[in-house]
C-alpha positions in Angstrom: -10.1 -5.2 -15.1 -6.5 -4.9 -14.0 -5.1 -7.7 -11.8 -5.0 -6.6 -8.2 -1.7 -5.9 -6.5 -2.7 -7.8 -3.4 -5.1 -10.7 -3.2 -5.8 -12.1 0.3 -8.3 -14.9 1.2 -9.1 -16.2 4.6 -6.2 -14.6 6.5 -5.9 -15.7 10.1 -3.3 -14.4 12.7 -3.2 -16.4 15.9 -1.3 -15.9 19.1 -0.6 -18.9 21.4 -0.6 -18.3 25.1 0.1 -20.5 28.1 -3.5 -21.2 28.7 -5.2 -20.6 25.4 -4.8 -19.2 21.9 -6.3 -15.9 20.6 -7.2 -15.2 16.9 -6.4 -11.5 16.4 -7.4 -11.7 12.7 -10.1 -14.1 11.6 -10.9 -15.1 8.0 -10.1 -11.7 6.4 -10.4 -11.6 2.6 -9.7 -8.6 0.4 -8.0 -7.3 -2.7 -6.2 -4.0 -3.3 -5.5 -2.6 -6.8 -4.0 0.7 -7.9 -6.4 2.5 -5.6 -6.7 4.1 -2.2 -8.3 1.6 0.3 -9.1 2.7 3.8 -9.2 0.3 6.7 -11.2 1.6 9.7 -12.3 0.2 13.1 -11.7 0.4 16.8 -8.3 -0.2 18.4 -7.6 -3.9 18.6 -9.7 -4.8 15.6 -6.7 -6.1 13.6 -6.1 -3.3 11.2 -2.4 -2.9 11.7 -1.8 -6.6 12.1 -3.4 -7.1 8.7 -1.2 -4.5 7.1 2.0 -5.8 8.7 1.2 -9.4 7.7 1.7 -8.4 4.0 5.3 -7.6 4.9 5.7 -10.4 7.4 6.5 -7.9 10.1 4.1 -9.3 12.7 5.3 -10.1 16.2 7.4 -13.3 16.6 4.6 -15.1 18.4 2.1 -14.6 15.6 1.1 -17.6 13.5 -0.1 -16.5 10.0 -2.3 -18.8 7.8 -4.4 -18.1 4.8 -6.0 -19.9 1.8 -3.7 -17.6 -0.2 -1.9 -14.3 0.3 -0.4 -12.9 -2.9 1.4 -9.8 -4.0 1.3 -9.7 -7.8 2.6 -13.2 -8.7 4.5 -13.8 -5.4 3.1 -16.1 -2.8 3.8 -14.2 0.4 2.9 -17.1 2.6 5.7 -19.3 1.2 8.2 -16.5 0.4 11.5 -16.8 2.2 13.0 -14.0 4.3 15.4 -13.3 1.4 12.5 -12.8 -1.0 10.7 -10.6 1.5 13.7 -8.4 1.8 13.4 -7.7 -1.9 9.7 -6.9 -1.5 10.0 -4.6 1.6 10.6 -1.0 0.5 11.3 -1.9 -3.1 7.7 -3.0 -3.9 5.8 -2.5 -0.6 6.6 0.4 1.7 5.1 1.2 5.1 4.6 4.6 6.6 4.4 4.4 10.4 2.4 6.5 12.7 5.1 8.5 14.5 8.3 9.6 12.7 10.1 10.0 16.1 10.2 6.2 16.4 10.9 5.5 12.8 13.8 7.8 11.9 17.3 7.1 13.1 18.1 9.8 15.7 21.8 9.4 15.0 21.7 9.9 11.2 21.1 13.1 9.3 17.8 13.1 7.4 19.4 13.3 4.0 21.7 10.3 4.7 18.6 8.2 5.7 16.8 9.0 2.5 19.9 8.4 0.4 20.3 5.0 2.1 16.7 4.1 1.4 17.2 4.8 -2.3 20.6 3.1 -2.6 19.3 -0.1 -0.9 17.0 -0.6 -3.9 18.8 1.1 -6.8 22.3 0.8 -8.0 23.2 4.4 -7.9 26.3 6.6 -7.1 26.2 8.8 -4.0 25.8 12.0 -6.1 22.8 10.6 -8.0 21.2 9.3 -4.8 21.6 12.7 -3.1 20.0 14.4 -6.1 17.1 12.0 -6.0 16.7 12.6 -2.2 16.7 16.4 -2.6 14.1 16.0 -5.4 11.9 13.9 -3.2 12.1 16.3 -0.3 11.0 19.0 -2.7 8.2 16.7 -4.0 6.7 16.5 -0.5 6.7 20.3 -0.3 9.6 20.8 2.2 11.0 24.3 1.9 14.8 24.6 1.5 15.5 20.9 1.0 19.2 21.5 1.1 19.0 22.8 4.6 16.6 20.0 5.8 18.9 17.4 4.2 21.6 18.2 6.7 19.3 18.2 9.8 18.9 15.5 12.5 15.4 14.2 13.2 15.0 16.1 16.5 15.5 19.4 14.6 12.3 19.1 12.6 8.6 19.4 13.5 6.1 16.5 13.6 4.6 17.6 10.3 7.9 17.9 8.6 9.0 14.5 10.1 6.0 12.9 8.6 6.7 14.4 5.2 10.2 13.0 5.5 8.9 9.6 6.3 6.7 9.8 3.2 9.7 10.8 1.1 11.7 7.8 2.4 8.9 5.4 1.7 8.2 6.7 -1.8 11.8 7.2 -3.0 12.2 3.4 -3.9 9.1 3.9 -6.1 7.0 1.0 -4.5 3.9 -0.5 -6.0 2.0 -0.5 -2.7 2.1 1.8 0.3 0.8 0.8 3.7 0.1 3.9 5.7 -0.6 3.2 9.4 -2.3 6.2 11.0 0.1 8.5 9.1 -1.6 11.8 10.1 -3.0 11.1 13.6 -0.3 13.1 15.4 -0.7 16.1 13.1 -2.8 19.2 13.5 -5.7 19.7 11.0 -3.8 22.1 8.6 -0.7 20.0 8.4 -2.8 16.8 8.1 -4.5 18.2 5.0 -1.2 19.2 3.4 0.3 15.7 4.0 -2.8 14.0 2.6 -2.7 16.2 -0.5 1.0 15.4 -1.1 0.3 11.7 -0.6 -2.7 11.7 -2.9 -0.8 13.5 -5.7 2.2 11.2 -5.5 0.0 8.0 -5.4 -2.2 9.2 -8.2 0.7 10.3 -10.4 2.6 7.0 -9.9 -0.4 4.7 -10.0 0.5 3.3 -6.7 -1.8 1.2 -4.5 -2.5 2.6 -1.0 -3.7 0.8 2.2 -4.7 3.6 4.5 -5.3 2.6 8.1 -7.2 5.1 10.2 -9.7 5.7 13.0 -11.1 8.8 11.2 -14.2 7.8 9.3 -14.8 11.2 7.8 -11.2 11.5 6.6 -11.4 8.0 5.0 -14.7 8.8 3.3 -13.3 11.9 1.6 -9.8 10.6 0.9 -10.1 6.9 -0.1 -11.8 5.1 -3.0 -12.9 2.1 -1.0 -13.3 1.3 2.7 -13.0 -1.9 4.7 -14.6 -1.8 8.2 -13.0 -4.2 10.7 -14.4 -5.5 14.0 -12.9 -8.2 16.3 -10.5 -9.4 13.7 -13.0 -9.6 10.8 -14.0 -7.4 7.9 -17.6 -6.4 8.6 -18.2 -4.3 5.5 -16.5 -3.6 2.2 -18.0 -0.6 0.3 -17.1 2.4 -1.8 -15.8 5.3 0.3 -18.5 7.6 -1.2 -21.1 5.3 0.2 -19.7 5.0 3.7 -22.3 7.2 5.3 -25.0 4.9 3.8 -23.4 1.8 5.3 -25.6 -1.2 5.9 -23.9 -3.1 8.7 -25.1 -2.2 12.2 -21.5 -1.9 13.5 -20.5 0.6 10.8 -23.7 2.5 11.5 -22.9 2.6 15.2 -19.4 4.0 14.4 -21.0 6.7 12.3 -23.5 7.6 14.9 -20.7 8.1 17.5 -19.1 10.9 15.3 -19.5 14.5 16.5 -21.5 16.8 14.3 -21.3 20.6 14.2 -25.0 20.9 13.3 -26.2 18.6 16.1 -25.8 19.7 19.7 -25.5 16.8 22.2 -24.3 16.5 25.8 -22.7 13.1 25.3 -21.6 11.4 22.1 -23.2 8.0 21.3 -21.2 5.0 22.5 -21.2 2.2 20.0 -23.2 -0.8 21.3 -21.7 -4.1 20.3 -23.9 -7.1 19.5 -22.3 -10.5 20.2 -23.9 -11.8 17.0 -21.4 -9.6 15.0 -18.5 -11.8 16.1 -19.4 -14.5 13.6 -22.3 -12.9 11.8 -22.8 -12.0 8.1 -20.8 -9.3 6.4 -21.8 -6.7 3.8 -20.1 -6.1 0.4 -21.2 -3.2 -1.7 -24.4 -2.9 0.3 -25.4 -6.5 0.1 -25.0 -9.5 2.4 -21.9 -11.5 1.2 
């Protein structure tokens, strides 16, 4: 079995307040190899914080601790900021939820992609431009020469998200963290973006951490699913088995989904059991 790209054990992220401290992530352990791993759960469950901790991009007030947190052979916990700058983008890239807040509104799109490439590769401007145009074409953008010269406000949301994917993939990272990359897109564009992402990840053998609220999407798109609740991983199982989940919390999330073949006046609201806060978790259908 190949060595995982990411190996995290007992990750904790704590915020200290004036009156008390709050553990936003509590004892999270997982590995990610060259596969598509989905992370699902309600807002505030710690999904995005967990992803950002791998890049040390958590808020300033966050205190991160773990038994270990490794990317390949690098100890992320003890890595200096200089070492992390070499990791970010070059080895681990992050696709954020909304391109409007991620792209520089004052720079042309082509220049931003060229800059992303040249930050991690010693390349002349002409070579970097050729790579950028090729990447725009790879994410199925029509007329890449024209789009290369546009500003971010001149493109649609779906095209902006494809541009973000192009920027994150052009350094050829080993791991991509995609935080709700399709939530702002309509169904047709969402499927196109996922198909592009799947093809590029599969062809390059890249690992993918896919953070989402959409359980049906994760079940069909990912290889494995981590279900988070109150800062903990409740269940770790193959994506194909998500609808046969064993943990009551995962089952309650599935029961709240709308179904075309079942008519209901009101969708089921997940009922939370206080025992889940520190209770047992499931891995591959069995209690861990």
